[in-house]
N, C-alpha and C positions, 0 to 999 in steps of 0.2 A: 944569315942563319941557314944552316943546312937543312934540307928536307928531312922530315922525320923518317927514321929508318924502320918503316913498317911494310908489310906485304901490300903491294899495290893491286887492289882488286877493283877499284872504281875507275871510271873513265870520265874525262872532262873534254868536251868538244868546244872548239873555239873557231869562230869565223873571223877573218881579217882581210883587209885589202892587200893587194900585192905589195905595195910599198911597206906596209907594216910587217908583213911576213918576211920580206927581205931584211928589214931592220932587225927583227928578232933573230933571224938566221945569222946575220953578221955578228950580233952581240953574243950569241951562243958560241959561235966559233972563237971569238976573242977570249971567251972564258973556258975554252976547251970542253964544252958541254954540247949535248944535242939540244934541240929546241925545247923538248919536253922537260929536260932537267933544268934548263934555264928558266922556263916559265914557272915550274914548280918552286924552285928556289926563290925567285923574285916574288911570286904570289904568296908563299908562306911567310916570307919576311914582311911584306906589306900587310898581310892579314894580322900577324902578331903585333905589329906596330899600331895598327888601327885599333885593335882591341885593347892594347896596353894603354893607349891614350884615353880610353873610356873607363878603364878599371883602376888606374893608379894616377894620383896627382900629388904633387909635392908642394908643400907650403913652408914659408919661412916662419920664424917664431911669431911675428906680428900677425901674419895671416892665419896661423894656427889658433891664436888666441881669439881672433875675430870669428873664426869658424866655430870654435867651441861656444862662444857667447851666443851665436846665432841659433845653436841647437837649443 
């Protein structure tokens, strides 16, 4: 997922160990991004997936019937 195309007015500060920073820098370079772009893209993707898992669920026909009966 691409980072939302909005004006960037907020700041997020992150502290990391040297090995984690190096890993993030290497991964960002591999994606032809700077570390901020890499972290934002990865963070937005993870956040959207985390929230989607809590907002949406899929049931087959049998599960749907059981769900409706439980209501």
